[in-house]
TORROFI-543423 format. One record per residue: residue in three letters; x, y, z of N, C-alpha, C in turn. Coordinates in pm, whole numbers. Example, Ala and Ser with C-alpha at 12.3 -4.5 7.8 and 13.67 -1.06 7.14 Angstrom:
2
  res    n.xx    n.yy    n.zz   ca.xx   ca.yy   ca.zz    c.xx    c.yy    c.zz
  ala    1319    -569     780    1230    -450     780    1320    -330     780
  ser    1285    -225     708    1367    -106     714    1290       3     787
***
This chain:
357
  res    n.xx    n.yy    n.zz   ca.xx   ca.yy   ca.zz    c.xx    c.yy    c.zz
  met    4370    2708   -6487    4328    2596   -6441    4268    2503   -6549
  ala    4287    2397   -6535    4257    2270   -6636    4117    2246   -6631
  gln    4052    2246   -6733    3902    2233   -6765    3892    2079   -6720
  pro    3737    2048   -6649    3720    1919   -6639    3717    1811   -6743
  ser    3711    1721   -6757    3698    1608   -6835    3567    1639   -6922
  phe    3461    1696   -6867    3320    1706   -6948    3316    1816   -7006
  his    3412    1930   -7001    3382    2080   -7064    3364    2054   -7194
  gly    3256    2141   -7247    3230    2121   -7384    3113    2023   -7439
  gln    3093    1929   -7350    2998    1831   -7383    2888    1834   -7339
  phe    2781    1761   -7384    2637    1767   -7353    2637    1646   -7253
  ile    2608    1693   -7132    2603    1610   -7002    2474    1586   -6948
  trp    2374    1655   -6991    2210    1637   -6928    2098    1671   -7033
  gln    2040    1622   -7036    1894    1647   -7116    1747    1669   -7050
  glu    1675    1755   -7104    1597    1805   -7002    1462    1821   -7072
  leu    1330    1759   -7056    1218    1769   -7091    1114    1889   -7037
  leu    1060    1995   -7114     990    2115   -7055     864    2071   -7113
  cys     755    2067   -7041     619    2032   -7053     516    2085   -7002
  asn     402    2074   -7061     266    2155   -7008     197    2055   -6886
  asp     254    1939   -6870     212    1841   -6751     261    1746   -6761
  thr     396    1708   -6662     454    1609   -6626     409    1471   -6625
  gly     285    1459   -6552     225    1364   -6560     213    1272   -6710
  pro     119    1329   -6790     119    1262   -6914     237    1266   -6991
  ala     327    1373   -6981     457    1386   -7063     533    1248   -7011
  thr     545    1222   -6893     669    1145   -6897     612    1005   -6909
  ala     498    1002   -6892     403     859   -6942     405     814   -7086
  phe     441     917   -7157     453     889   -7308     570     825   -7345
  tyr     698     860   -7248     830     850   -7308     854     688   -7215
  glu     766     688   -7102     792     559   -7061     738     445   -7098
  arg     624     479   -7177     579     356   -7263     651     331   -7419
  ile     726     452   -7433     820     388   -7577     963     395   -7569
  leu     972     428   -7448    1146     391   -7411    1160     329   -7276
  pro    1297     255   -7246    1314     187   -7129    1308     248   -6988
  trp    1241     381   -6984    1262     452   -6861    1153     463   -6802
  lys    1200     527   -6686    1077     524   -6546    1128     663   -6498
  ala    1023     743   -6475    1029     879   -6411     977     880   -6281
  lys    1057     932   -6187    1027     943   -6061    1088    1093   -5983
  pro    1014    1148   -5888    1025    1257   -5831    1193    1270   -5792
  phe    1275    1376   -5827    1440    1359   -5786    1438    1369   -5649
  ser    1354    1418   -5598    1340    1398   -5394    1203    1361   -5372
  pro    1185    1329   -5248    1047    1319   -5198     965    1462   -5222
  gly     837    1437   -5295     772    1613   -5310     818    1659   -5401
  ser     953    1677   -5494     986    1749   -5576     910    1752   -5733
  pro     892    1829   -5748     813    1855   -5898     906    1824   -5983
  tyr    1018    1823   -6002    1114    1786   -6088    1155    1636   -6093
  leu    1112    1575   -6228    1116    1418   -6226    1218    1387   -6304
  met    1291    1263   -6259    1408    1215   -6319    1367    1080   -6399
  phe    1434    1085   -6520    1400     962   -6574    1522     878   -6568
  arg    1495     725   -6548    1600     648   -6510    1584     537   -6579
  ser    1696     459   -6615    1733     351   -6730    1665     225   -6636
  ala    1679     127   -6727    1624      28   -6645    1732     -40   -6513
  asp    1833     -15   -6531    1949     -20   -6444    1948      97   -6322
  gly    1845     162   -6314    1861     263   -6219    1937     391   -6260
  lys    1993     395   -6374    2074     517   -6368    1985     656   -6443
  pro    2050     763   -6397    1962     873   -6438    2011     920   -6578
  val    1885     910   -6651    1897     953   -6823    1862    1069   -6856
  ala    1769    1148   -6782    1714    1298   -6821    1646    1344   -6742
  gly    1617    1459   -6755    1508    1505   -6660    1390    1559   -6728
  ala    1314    1609   -6667    1138    1650   -6687    1088    1762   -6599
  met    1021    1869   -6634     969    1986   -6544     841    2049   -6611
  arg     811    2102   -6555     663    2163   -6593     680    2300   -6656
  leu     651    2360   -6778     705    2496   -6807     640    2587   -6704
  ser     716    2715   -6698     678    2811   -6593     573    2877   -6659
  asp     472    2932   -6572     352    3017   -6612     398    3131   -6708
  asp     534    3171   -6683     565    3312   -6750     564    3251   -6866
  ala     627    3129   -6925     704    3064   -7025     572    3064   -7105
  arg     479    2987   -7043     349    2947   -7104     272    3039   -7130
  ala     249    3146   -7039     202    3287   -7082     264    3337   -7229
  lys     394    3337   -7269     463    3368   -7386     438    3319   -7474
  gly     386    3165   -7453     355    3091   -7583     488    2992   -7633
  thr     566    2959   -7526     674    2860   -7519     621    2719   -7536
  pro     660    2684   -7652     588    2536   -7653     661    2421   -7600
  pro     625    2301   -7552     682    2188   -7509     824    2161   -7574
  his     920    2173   -7520    1033    2121   -7605    1173    2058   -7485
  trp    1259    2011   -7565    1360    1943   -7483    1476    2069   -7499
  arg    1566    2048   -7388    1676    2124   -7394    1822    2052   -7317
  gly    1924    2100   -7392    2046    2010   -7338    2164    2102   -7300
  tyr    2215    2063   -7183    2320    2112   -7101    2464    2096   -7141
  ile    2537    2176   -7152    2678    2129   -7191    2756    2172   -7068
  gly    2846    2067   -7035    2939    2091   -6905    3031    2187   -6894
  val    3052    2240   -6825    3152    2362   -6799    3207    2337   -6669
  gly    3337    2397   -6630    3388    2411   -6481    3330    2530   -6432
  asp    3361    2634   -6472    3288    2779   -6422    3178    2802   -6505
  val    3007    2812   -6456    2918    2858   -6554    2911    2993   -6551
  asp    2960    3068   -6448    2963    3204   -6460    3064    3293   -6580
  ser    3145    3205   -6562    3285    3250   -6641    3241    3241   -6803
  val    3195    3113   -6826    3146    3094   -6973    3041    3148   -7021
  ala    2931    3195   -6926    2842    3263   -6967    2855    3398   -6988
  gly    2955    3448   -6909    2990    3553   -6950    3075    3595   -7089
  gln    3161    3515   -7133    3192    3467   -7235    3114    3466   -7375
  ala    3001    3386   -7346    2879    3372   -7430    2825    3506   -7488
  val    2795    3547   -7369    2721    3701   -7398    2797    3809   -7469
  gly    2966    3764   -7450    3051    3878   -7527    3049    3830   -7691
  leu    2979    3698   -7692    3007    3646   -7834    2875    3668   -7907
  gly    2817    3710   -7818    2638    3752   -7911    2536    3669   -7847
  ala    2567    3581   -7724    2472    3513   -7670    2360    3579   -7588
  arg    2242    3550   -7564    2170    3631   -7441    2110    3518   -7351
  val    2122    3573   -7212    2079    3509   -7108    1934    3510   -7081
  gln    1896    3361   -7084    1743    3334   -7057    1733    3313   -6918
  gln    1816    3261   -6828    1789    3208   -6718    1949    3250   -6647
  pro    1977    3342   -6555    2074    3383   -6486    2183    3223   -6397
  ala    2295    3254   -6411    2344    3116   -6361    2288    3135   -6171
  gln    2275    3005   -6160    2197    2980   -5967    2251    2849   -5954
  asp    2261    2839   -5825    2297    2662   -5761    2150    2615   -5745
  val    2181    2459   -5792    2079    2373   -5767    2128    2284   -5638
  pro    2081    2282   -5521    2136    2219   -5437    2144    2057   -5448
  gly    2253    2026   -5412    2300    1870   -5462    2297    1849   -5598
  val    2303    1942   -5701    2314    1893   -5842    2396    1990   -5898
  gly    2430    2108   -5857    2548    2204   -5933    2491    2346   -5931
  arg    2545    2395   -6047    2519    2545   -6086    2475    2556   -6221
  val    2371    2618   -6303    2335    2610   -6409    2287    2763   -6453
  ala    2294    2744   -6567    2255    2856   -6664    2195    2825   -6782
  leu    2102    2940   -6841    2022    2899   -6962    2031    3024   -7067
  leu    2085    2976   -7177    2146    3081   -7283    2070    3067   -7439
  thr    2066    3150   -7494    2016    3139   -7632    2164    3190   -7706
  asp    2203    3101   -7820    2312    3137   -7903    2268    3259   -7965
  pro    2377    3292   -8080    2345    3416   -8166    2230    3372   -8268
  glu    2226    3279   -8293    2112    3203   -8395    1985    3203   -8341
  gly    1980    3215   -8234    1842    3152   -8170    1809    3014   -8090
  ala    1907    2955   -8082    1883    2812   -8045    1917    2806   -7878
  ile    1855    2758   -7799    1876    2743   -7665    1945    2653   -7622
  phe    2038    2656   -7538    2111    2598   -7460    2167    2593   -7308
  gly    2192    2533   -7230    2218    2529   -7085    2386    2516   -7054
  leu    2413    2570   -6961    2541    2530   -6905    2545    2449   -6771
  tyr    2606    2395   -6722    2588    2313   -6606    2723    2268   -6579
  ala    2756    2319   -6415    2883    2259   -6373    2847    2187   -6243
  pro    2864    2049   -6276    2791    1970   -6175    2842    1934   -6023
  val    2779    1915   -5958    2855    1882   -5802    2926    1756   -5786
  val    3056    1751   -5840    3119    1608   -5856    3253    1645   -5759
  asp    3307    1498   -5724    3434    1498   -5624    3562    1447   -5729
  ser    3521    1374   -5837    3596    1306   -5909    3638    1382   -6048
  gly    3598    1498   -6076    3621    1588   -6182    3539    1532   -6316
  ser    3468    1439   -6316    3410    1427   -6422    3238    1387   -6379
  ala    3159    1439   -6493    3011    1460   -6461    2950    1336   -6433
  pro    2848    1287   -6388    2766    1189   -6420    2690    1179   -6529
  ala    2753    1204   -6628    2693    1205   -6784    2600    1088   -6803
  ser    2481    1091   -6840    2398    1009   -6934    2465     913   -7012
  ser    2418     796   -7021    2500     771   -7134    2366     711   -7266
  gly    2247     746   -7201    2111     744   -7271    2095     823   -7401
  phe    2212     899   -7448    2191     973   -7572    2305     955   -7647
  ala    2270     954   -7767    2375     905   -7858    2438    1034   -7943
  trp    2348    1148   -7961    2380    1228   -8056    2306    1380   -8012
  ala    2355    1467   -8050    2285    1625   -8035    2308    1701   -8154
  glu    2186    1758   -8213    2187    1806   -8344    2125    1935   -8356
  leu    2196    2006   -8414    2187    2185   -8417    2149    2198   -8552
  ala    1984    2284   -8546    1926    2305   -8685    1922    2458   -8662
  val    1990    2546   -8740    1990    2687   -8755    1978    2752   -8877
  arg    1961    2895   -8905    1965    2935   -9036    2111    2973   -9116
  asp    2210    2958   -9015    2341    3001   -9059    2462    2921   -8991
  arg    2452    2792   -9036    2517    2694   -8964    2668    2745   -8941
  glu    2737    2782   -9027    2908    2840   -8996    2888    2939   -8899
  ala    2805    3037   -8902    2800    3141   -8776    2781    3076   -8631
  ala    2694    2978   -8627    2612    2926   -8516    2782    2837   -8445
  leu    2838    2749   -8576    2935    2673   -8497    3070    2778   -8459
  ala    3086    2871   -8539    3218    2952   -8526    3183    3010   -8359
  phe    3036    3002   -8321    3019    3045   -8171    3073    2949   -8083
  tyr    3002    2818   -8091    3055    2705   -8018    3184    2673   -8004
  gln    3251    2703   -8102    3424    2681   -8150    3497    2776   -8043
  gln    3411    2895   -8059    3493    3003   -7946    3499    2973   -7802
  leu    3370    2909   -7746    3335    2922   -7647    3345    2773   -7602
  phe    3360    2658   -7673    3417    2528   -7605    3513    2473   -7645
  gly    3570    2513   -7774    3668    2458   -7817    3653    2325   -7922
  trp    3501    2330   -7970    3461    2216   -8036    3529    2222   -8181
  gln    3578    2077   -8249    3657    2049   -8338    3563    2028   -8445
  leu    3584    2115   -8555    3500    2042   -8696    3575    1961   -8754
  arg    3468    1865   -8809    3520    1731   -8889    3499    1785   -9043
  pro    3559    1746   -9139    3519    1779   -9296    3395    1760   -9286
  pro    3318    1885   -9377    3160    1839   -9369    3140    1765   -9498
  leu    3025    1707   -9507    3008    1599   -9532    2901    1648   -9647
  asp    2928    1602   -9782    2843    1646   -9892    2742    1558   -9901
  met    2631    1595   -9889    2509    1529   -9923    2439    1515  -10051
  gly    2469    1593  -10134    2432    1586  -10252    2310    1726  -10252
  gly    2321    1776  -10392    2216    1878  -10375    2228    2020  -10327
  gly    2349    2022  -10301    2418    2145  -10240    2382    2146  -10087
  phe    2345    2049  -10012    2345    2030   -9911    2465    1966   -9811
  phe    2527    2030   -9713    2621    1997   -9627    2606    1979   -9496
  tyr    2636    1844   -9429    2601    1801   -9282    2738    1809   -9236
  gln    2753    1924   -9098    2873    1932   -9025    2889    1869   -8925
  thr    2952    1767   -8892    2978    1727   -8742    3103    1771   -8670
  phe    3098    1740   -8557    3195    1822   -8467    3220    1702   -8335
  gly    3317    1762   -8267    3339    1668   -8120    3489    1731   -8065
  leu    3528    1646   -7967    3645    1673   -7885    3718    1593   -7910
  gly    3854    1615   -7947    3954    1499   -7945    3896    1369   -8058
  ala    3907    1288   -8018    3872    1169   -8103    3705    1111   -8125
  gln    3622    1195   -8040    3509    1152   -7996    3408    1271   -8079
  asp    3311    1219   -8162    3212    1319   -8248    3090    1272   -8145
  phe    3018    1396   -8076    2915    1404   -8054    2785    1477   -8071
  gly    2824    1510   -8231    2693    1610   -8255    2733    1659   -8423
  gly    2616    1725   -8426    2625    1738   -8612    2526    1906   -8603
  ala    2560    1974   -8724    2473    2078   -8756    2446    2087   -8898
  tyr    2325    2148   -8913    2296    2164   -9048    2200    2299   -9082
  thr    2222    2376   -9211    2144    2491   -9185    1996    2434   -9255
  ile    1925    2517   -9182    1765    2492   -9222    1742    2536   -9336
  pro    1675    2453   -9447    1637    2496   -9576    1521    2631   -9584
  ala    1561    2728   -9694    1509    2848   -9699    1326    2839   -9691
  asp    1295    2738   -9727    1140    2736   -9730    1092    2628   -9658
  arg    1168    2627   -9516    1111    2522   -9390    1096    2642   -9317
  ala     961    2613   -9250     928    2702   -9119     961    2596   -8997
  met    1064    2630   -8958    1094    2575   -8835    1192    2686   -8738
  pro    1193    2684   -8612    1310    2772   -8554    1423    2693   -8506
  pro    1520    2746   -8471    1674    2738   -8483    1646    2662   -8312
  ala    1708    2548   -8317    1700    2436   -8215    1774    2348   -8203
  trp    1809    2246   -8113    1907    2180   -8065    1788    2034   -8059
  cys    1836    1950   -8105    1747    1799   -8098    1837    1689   -8049
  pro    1797    1641   -7912    1867    1527   -7877    1824    1372   -7935
  tyr    1887    1299   -7958    1905    1167   -8026    1925    1051   -7880
  ala    1820     981   -7850    1848     913   -7746    1877     775   -7786
  ser    1965     679   -7713    1993     547   -7759    1877     466   -7734
  ser    1858     356   -7814    1731     287   -7775    1770     134   -7850
  gly    1721      17   -7838    1728    -107   -7902    1648    -126   -8028
  ser    1578     -30   -8059    1485     -60   -8205    1385      80   -8234
  ala    1452     122   -8324    1348     246   -8391    1269     231   -8437
  asp    1249      86   -8515    1129      48   -8571    1031     -12   -8484
  glu    1035     -60   -8365     962    -108   -8283     895      60   -8206
  ile     986     160   -8183     948     274   -8121     865     352   -8238
  ala     895     350   -8341     780     428   -8411     640     346   -8410
  his     645     239   -8407     496     183   -8381     450     221   -8247
  lys     520     210   -8115     462     291   -8004     452     449   -8004
  ile     532     505   -8090     493     664   -8088     337     672   -8126
  leu     300     617   -8271     169     630   -8288      77     586   -8223
  ala      98     477   -8151       0     412   -8034     -26     471   -7920
  thr      70     569   -7886      81     646   -7770      33     802   -7790
  gly      18     837   -7924     -53     945   -7941      72    1088   -7997
  gly     181    1010   -8005     290    1085   -8078     240    1097   -8210
  lys     322    1158   -8305     333    1177   -8449     482    1160   -8486
  val     492    1072   -8602     655    1053   -8654     677    1166   -8759
  ala     767    1219   -8749     792    1336   -8826     909    1270   -8973
  his     984    1163   -8927    1038    1118   -9026    1114     977   -8983
  gly    1105     882   -9052    1180     754   -9016    1054     635   -8990
  pro    1133     544   -8959    1272     500   -8908    1311     460   -9034
  val    1401     491   -9044    1535     501   -9175    1659     487   -9143
  ser    1734     376   -9224    1899     368   -9185    1971     501   -9221
  val    2073     505   -9156    2116     599   -9173    2321     604   -9174
  pro    2355     686   -9252    2548     682   -9263    2593     644   -9150
  gly    2671     559   -9124    2751     531   -9008    2670     419   -8941
  gly    2591     365   -8968    2519     276   -8912    2390     283   -8810
  gly    2309     172   -8790    2199     213   -8743    2067     284   -8790
  arg    1965     288   -8720    1840     370   -8764    1788     470   -8654
  ile    1728     581   -8737    1680     681   -8660    1511     689   -8679
  val    1456     762   -8581    1311     794   -8607    1305     913   -8542
  gln    1257    1031   -8620    1225    1172   -8521    1091    1211   -8525
  phe    1050    1263   -8410     890    1271   -8382     850    1377   -8291
  phe     735    1408   -8263     708    1491   -8198     605    1412   -8082
  asp     585    1436   -7953     566    1374   -7861     381    1431   -7866
  ala     367    1355   -7747     207    1379   -7741     155    1551   -7712
  glu     300    1621   -7672     251    1747   -7651     286    1826   -7736
  gly     380    1778   -7835     433    1843   -7949     580    1878   -7934
  ala     629    1816   -7813     801    1830   -7827     872    1758   -7940
  phe     972    1791   -7992    1022    1756   -8064    1165    1668   -8030
  phe    1159    1542   -8057    1252    1416   -8008    1328    1340   -8130
  ala    1420    1244   -8080    1441    1132   -8150    1535    1044   -8111
  val    1514     920   -8186    1571     800   -8139    1690     724   -8207
  his    1811     719   -8173    1894     662   -8259    1919     453   -8224
  ser    1893     407   -8304    1910     249   -8256    2020     176   -8337
  met    2125     115   -8251    2241      28   -8340    2212     -89   -8348
  ala    2176    -153   -8237    2146    -302   -8261    2044    -347   -8346
  ala    1938    -298   -8366    1835    -354   -8453    1908    -366   -8610
  ala    1978    -249   -8644    2021    -244   -8762    2155    -311   -8785
  ala    2220    -366   -8698    2341    -424   -8696    2371    -499   -8795
  ala    2297    -618   -8844    2309    -697   -8968    2319    -624   -9079
  thr    2245    -520   -9080    2237    -459   -9244    2350    -352   -9265
  asp    2370    -306   -9148    2452    -169   -9162    2610    -239   -9125
  ala    2632    -361   -9111    2729    -377   -9080    2875    -326   -9190
  gly    2973    -291   -9128    3091    -242   -9225    3063    -109   -9284
  lys    2938     -57   -9272    2908      76   -9312    2945     180   -9218
  thr    3052     284   -9262    3077     418   -9207    3062     535   -9289
  lys    3046     638   -9194    3040     750   -9228    3208     806   -9280
  pro    3206     900   -9368    3335     945   -9415    3428     998   -9354
  asn    3389    1006   -9204    3474    1082   -9098    3516     942   -9011
  gly    3430     842   -9024    3463     706   -8961    3371     713   -8827
  ser    3310     826   -8778    3227     810   -8679    3064     729   -8685
  ser    3013     668   -8593    2906     579   -8578    2797     649   -8542
  lys    2792     798   -8580    2692     865   -8525    2593     902   -8623
  pro    2465     928   -8612    2363     924   -8692    2371    1079   -8765
  ile    2303    1065   -8890    2297    1188   -8930    2170    1225   -9002
  pro    2142    1365   -8969    1990    1414   -8993    1935    1355   -9089
  ala    1770    1364   -9074    1687    1332   -9179    1698    1415   -9288
  val    1696    1547   -9266    1732    1636   -9388    1854    1570   -9483
  ala    1950    1543   -9404    2108    1505   -9479    2071    1357   -9547
  lys    1965    1306   -9497    1957    1138   -9537    1883    1155   -9659
  lys    1771    1288   -9649    1692    1259   -9775    1778    1305   -9922
  ser    1858    1397   -9870    1946    1458   -9989    2039    1344  -10023
  ala    2092    1246   -9942    2211    1149   -9979    2086    1036  -10066
  ile    1959    1016  -10013    1898     943  -10085    1859     949  -10252
  lys    1816    1106  -10242    1823    1160  -10361    1908    1157  -10477
  ala    2048    1168  -10422    2115    1149  -10473    2170    1052  -10524
  ala    2174     932  -10463    2191     782  -10485    2090     714  -10584
  thr    1976     792  -10571    1875     712  -10637    1872     787  -10791
  lys    1927     923  -10818    1941     960  -10967    2082     903  -11008
  ala    2186     872  -10938    2286     762  -10976    2267     650  -10985
  ala    2154     580  -10963    2126     438  -10972    2034     424  -11096
  lys    1961     570  -11125    1891     574  -11272    1986     567  -11368
  lys    2064     656  -11367    2160     717  -11492    2246     554  -11509
  lys    2298     485  -11400    2351     347  -11385    2270     272  -11493
  thr    2116     218  -11450    2034     157  -11522    2046     166  -11670
  lys    2012     322  -11688    2030     362  -11840    2138     301  -11905
  lys    2252     334  -11841    2365     291  -11922    2361     110  -11935
  val    2314      42  -11822    2270     -98  -11871    2206    -147  -11949
  lys    2109     -58  -11976    2011     -95  -12078    2041     -51  -12251
  ala    2137      50  -12245    2229      82  -12346    2255     -15  -12437
  lys    2358    -112  -12299    2492    -195  -12358    2417    -346  -12348
  thr    2300    -383  -12307    2240    -480  -12362    2148    -497  -12442
  lys    2101    -365  -12499    2021    -378  -12598    2064    -407  -12725
  pro    2009    -502  -12842    2046    -570  -12932    2087    -476  -13017
  lys    2145    -510  -13117    2172    -399  -13234    2078    -405  -13344
  ser    2015    -546  -13374    1945    -522  -13488    1812    -652  -13435
  lys    1740    -624  -13490    1604    -703  -13463    1615    -826  -13466
  ser    1541    -902  -13387    1560   -1048  -13384    1501   -1114  -13476
  lys    1547   -1218  -13513    1463   -1308  -13654    1375   -1356  -13608
  ser    1361   -1378  -13486    1223   -1456  -13444    1103   -1362  -13438
  gln     983   -1410  -13466     863   -1347  -13477     763   -1383  -13382
  pro     702   -1255  -13346     578   -1304  -13267     477   -1403  -13312
  lys     451   -1492  -13229     330   -1590  -13293     225   -1550  -13352
  ser     171   -1409  -13336      32   -1337  -13406     103   -1320  -13565
  thr     250   -1273  -13589     299   -1260  -13698     329   -1388  -13803
  lys     362   -1483  -13684     386   -1625  -13781     226   -1686  -13821
  lys     179   -1662  -13742       3   -1700  -13804     -33   -1651  -13936
  leu     -36   -1478  -13903     -79   -1408  -14046      10   -1465  -14148
  ala     153   -1481  -14137     208   -1558  -14281     198   -1678  -14301
  thr     172   -1757  -14222     112   -1893  -14267     -20   -1864  -14326
  arg    -135   -1783  -14272    -252   -1770  -14354    -232   -1729  -14482
  arg    -140   -1631  -14506     -93   -1578  -14640     -47   -1679  -14737
  ala      33   -1752  -14679     122   -1858  -14748      -2   -1955  -14814
  ala     -71   -1997  -14732    -210   -2077  -14750    -251   -2022  -14877
  arg    -308   -1914  -14853    -429   -1848  -14928    -298   -1867  -15096
  lys    -213   -1831  -15073    -116   -1817  -15220    -118   -1960  -15289
  thr    -131   -2069  -15173     -96   -2199  -15255    -242   -2245  -15280
  lys    -334   -2195  -15208    -504   -2243  -15247    -527   -2163  -15384
  lys    -497   -2063  -15403    -532   -1974  -15529    -511   -2055  -15650
  pro    -403   -2095  -15699    -410   -2135  -15806    -503   -2273  -15841
  ala    -494   -2327  -15727    -589   -2466  -15726    -731   -2439  -15767
  arg    -765   -2343  -15684    -909   -2313  -15696    -910   -2245  -15863
  lys    -820   -2186  -15913    -882   -2149  -16078    -851   -2252  -16162
  arg    -793   -2363  -16108    -786   -2505  -16214    -922   -2559  -16204
  ala    -951   -2589  -16085   -1076   -2601  -16045   -1184   -2562  -16118
  val   -1202   -2405  -16139   -1280   -2318  -16230   -1294   -2365  -16376
  ala   -1158   -2365  -16395   -1112   -2386  -16533   -1184   -2536  -16577
  arg   -1158   -2634  -16501   -1202   -2775  -16552   -1369   -2763  -16559
  ala   -1399   -2702  -16454   -1539   -2697  -16485   -1638   -2625  -16584
  arg   -1547   -2520  -16619   -1626   -2402  -16741   -1615   -2527  -16873
  lys   -1506   -2593  -16854   -1440   -2688  -16983   -1544   -2784  -16981
  ala   -1584   -2845  -16872   -1661   -2968  -16875   -1801   -2909  -16932
  lys   -1838   -2805  -16906   -1950   -2750  -16903   -1997   -2716  -17086
  arg   -1858   -2673  -17151   -1846   -2670  -17288   -1854   -2767  -17373
  lys   -1785   -2877  -17333   -1769   -3006  -17358   -1876   -3053  -17449
  pro   -2005   -3062  -17367   -2113   -3127  -17440   -2194   -3012  -17533
  ala   -2151   -2925  -17529   -2229   -2840  -17621   -2157   -2856  -17760
  arg   -2016   -2834  -17734   -1931   -2852  -17858   -1952   -2985  -17943
  ala   -1978   -3106  -17833   -2006   -3242  -17937   -2128   -3249  -17977
  ala   -2219   -3175  -17927   -2364   -3147  -17965   -2362   -3078  -18157
  lys   -2276   -2981  -18123   -2264   -2877  -18247   -2204   -2965  -18375
  arg   -2127   -3073  -18325   -2034   -3154  -18402   -2126   -3251  -18477
  lys   -2201   -3299  -18397   -2268   -3411  -18412   -2388   -3372  -18512
  ala   -2433   -3234  -18485   -2556   -3158  -18587   -2512   -3145  -18737
  ala   -2355   -3104  -18727   -2277   -3039  -18848   -2309   -3190  -18923
  arg   -2244   -3298  -18865   -2259   -3427  -18938   -2347   -3447  -19026
  lys   -2464   -3434  -18922   -2600   -3473  -19004   -2647   -3407  -19118
  lys   -2590   -3290  -19124   -2627   -3216  -19272   -2548   -3254  -19370
***
């Protein structure tokens, strides 16, 4: 049986929070989204774009999850044709079931799992007639941070057939791995540095008009900027942040940086963002190279011999010394003449006295 066109791609993102009211209000203030109940009286809220299209969902964390200390977070659902079959394959590859497969009336069938590295992801078989899911265009990228990038991606490769692109060497021993299906890239992964205390997780990047404007709104609305806004390889700018409840999220903007990023592409030709960790490594490497270049330029332009011109202070000192040398003989002559003038009357008096005798 042929797989649907959305198989293996992220087709839905969902916010799990403590209180849907304040949590959705936060995103409404920073993004052009509006949250409304999925159906009259439903506790599940649906974020919709300005043109009314569904973008993402939001729901309250269960009491059980809250009791276990599960923090607010975003989770993504990957499209499949058969949730039960793929879930069984995932378990066989080392995944754990968080929520068994179940039907959601009018939506489709879903399941929630944890990959072998500990990152949570969902499976989603939507109720559609055309064979393609009503996937949201509100997201640009999905990013995986784990302790073992190679092992994690091997799991997803076997499960969804993801194709890995050549790793991007960001300098300092840091590599960023992008992936996709066919000609489309839709995600990346990196290994969490050993000295960084963060759990394995997926982070969605929402598409927006201006990462810089959003950064200001985040701070004004009670959120905390984790990194950015900053330009990224491939074009555009990103900002990563924690919302008012502490859920980690990111925004990618292309329009705001079109002028400055024109013509720039990543080595793999994708126009998708690269994470803050990778960006920092790239900046560090670029800065180091720039410093070396500057030193070489200085070495080439440095004069081989000292300039003949002298500072003003040196010139003044030389002039004073020359003046003293010129004045010194003149003073000696004046003193000699004075002494001679004093001795002349005395000698004349002596000669006169001698003549009288």
